[in-house]
N, C-alpha and C positions, 0 to 999 in steps of 0.2 A: 928847840922844838917845833916841829910843824904840826900844824891845826889840820892838817888833811887827816881824813879817815884813811884807814887800811883798808885796801880792797878783801873782799871775803872771796877766796878761791873758789868755795863751792857753791856761791851765788849763782853763777851760770848755770851749773849742772842742777840744783834744786829747781830752777824756772824751766829748764828742758823736761824734767821730770814730770814736773806738774802741769806743763803744757800737753805733753803725751797723755797723761793720765785723764786730763781735762778733756781733750780730743776724744779718747777712747769711750769715755761717759757719755758725752754729747753724740757720738756715732752709735752706741747703745740705746740712749734713750731715742735718738730718730728711728733707730730700726724698731723699737719697741712702739713708738708711735704710729708708725706707719702700718705694722703687720700687727693685728690683732692675734694675741696668743689663744684666745678662744677660737679663731677659724682659721688662721693660717700661719705661715712663718716656720722658720726652723728653730724649736726652743728644746732646750734638755727637759728630759722627762725625769719625774720625781720617783726615784728606786725605792724608797721607802713605801711610797703609795703603790707603786706597781707590784711590789712582791707581797705587801701585807693588807691592800686594799683599805688602809687607814690613813687619815690625813696627819702630816707632819706640821709643824709652826710654820714652815716656807709655802706650803701648797696653797695655791692662789696668787703667789707674789709677783708673777709676771702680769697677770690679769689684772691685779688691782695697780701695778704702777701703769700700765696702760690707760685703764680708767682715770688715773691721777694725773696723768700727761694731757688728757682731753679735757680737764677740768671736773670731772664727774666725782667728787669727793665722796659721796654717799656710797655710790657703787663700788669705789675703791675701798671704801670701810666694810661694804658687805663680803667682801672677796677675801680679805685679811685685815683684819680691824688691829693686830698686834703690831704688824708692820707700819700700818699709815698711822698710827699713834706714836711708834717709836721714832720715826722720821724726823721730828722736831727735835728731840732729845739726841739722837746721833748727830744732827748738825750742831747742836748746842755743844757738844762735846769736840767733835771733829774738826769744824771750822776754824775755830781758835789755834787748835793744836798746828793745824796745816799752815795757817797764816804765819804763825811763830817759827815754824820749820822753815817756810820758804824765805824769811827775813833773816833766817840765822840766829834767832832769839831763844832763849830757855823757853820750855813750855810752859804753858798756864798751870796755875796750881790746881786745877780741876782733876782731883785724884780720885781714881777708881778702885777703891779697897778689895779686898778679899769679901768683905759682908756685901758690896754690891754686886760682885762677880756671881757670888752664890745666890743672891736675891733675883739676878737675872735668869740665871740657869732655872732655877725655881719656877719663876713665871713662864718660861717658854715650856718648861716639861708640863707642868697644869693648864696651860693653854692648849698644848697638843693632846693631852688626855681629854681635856673638856670639849674639843671640838670632835670628838670621835663617840661621844655618848650619845646614842640615838633617842633622845628624849628633848622636848622644848624645856627651857630655852636654849640648850646647847646646841641644838641644830642649826640655830642661827649663825653660830661661829663657822660651821664648815661652808668650804668655798663652791 
């Protein structure tokens, strides 16, 4: 018997895909760092806001990420608090899964069941409704 490990044929492909995705994320972050969405640059418009005049859960995301990239956490929280508060949770869920996939190992046991999915959808819908109520303290949620 050989004590050598078998080579994973998909390892190189996973590293290439990860490098490509990380490169795109760094390029997008660089663009977002340089060009302020509130003043310049080419950014997609929110069709929900354009056609209804109401804010969706994602409104203010680009401006919030721009502020976060510049280290202005409170300004980012002011533009889209749900996103900024969700980023650590998304990293806690996503990074271990990505590392396991990259190494060709089974995913970590952090399962997101149907109850969590329904809870997340409920929070996003309630947040969308709340940020469109024209009374204080709900006006604080508007971007």
